[in-house]
N, C-alpha and C positions, 0 to 999 in steps of 0.2 A: 513464576510473573503470571497470570491473569490475564493483561490488554497490556498493550503497547500502545503510549501514550508519548506523544511528540509533538509538542504546542510550542516548536522553534516562532521566533517575534521576527526574524529576518529569514527572507525566503534562502533557500540551498538547491543547488542546479539539478540534483538527482535525487539525493535521498536514499542512499545503500543500506540504511538500518531499517530506513520503512518494509524493503523488498526483504531484507534478514527478515526481519519480526512477521512479517507473510508468510515466507517460505517456511519457519518454524511451527505456522498453525496460530499464529498467534492475534487476535484483533486489533486492529488500528485505529486509535484516534490522531490525527493529526490536525496541525494547519490548512488551511487550503490558501497557500503561495506555495509557487517554487517547486520543485519535485515530486512532492506528494501528488499533487493536482494531475502529475499524468501519471501517476502509478494507483490510483484508490479512484475506482470508482464510488463515489459518497451513496452509502448507504446499501451498497452490493456490497464490495470487499474490505467495506472499512468507512470510516466516517469523516469529512471532511468540516473542521470548523473555522470560523473568520479569528485572525490573527489577533489575542490578546483581550480575546471573551472567554474570561477563565465562567462565568454564568453556560455559556455551550457547552464547553470543555466538560463541567462536572455532568449536565446533564446527559452525554454521550456517555459516561463513564458508570453512571448510575444505570443507565438505559441497559448498557452492556451487562451487570454485573447484576441486573434485576432480573433479566431474561436470560435463561441459561440458551433456551434453543434459539434463539436470534443469534445469540454471540456463538455458537456450533457454527449457525450458516454462515456468519461472517468471516470466521474462522476458515471454514470450508472455501468459502469463494476466494478469500483472498490468495491461498494457498494454490488454489487452480489458476487463477491469474498470474500468479507468479512463474509456474511452469509453463503457462501457455505464452507469457508475452517477453520475459526476461529471464528464461532460461538459458543456462551456456549452449545446449544442445540449439537453441534458438537462431541464438547471436552467431553461433559457428554455420548452421546454414543460410544466413543472411550475409555473412561474409566471405562464405564458399560462392554464391551468388554474384556480391561485387568480382572477386576474382574470373568468374567467367564472363562476364559482364566485359571485363576491361582485358580480356586474352582473345576477345573474338573481333 
């Protein structure tokens, strides 16, 4: 797979598959509603397009397929974002902070 495309027409609450694709080092193009809006930094760690806009979807896919350096930069930024924001380690650190706050 060269690019993960997530053209959901209905908003999803989180979008775990988007995070999994980014963690696997894949460039992501997703619709801009629901979870992907919180996960993807548009133009940095992936691309967000308006729902039900096949023209915009095709443009972003073609952009990534036609510019390997851009695709590689998006892939690295997406993987880095998942590692920094959505990793199990970060989740555990934040959970520990909640427990520490509650125990004092």
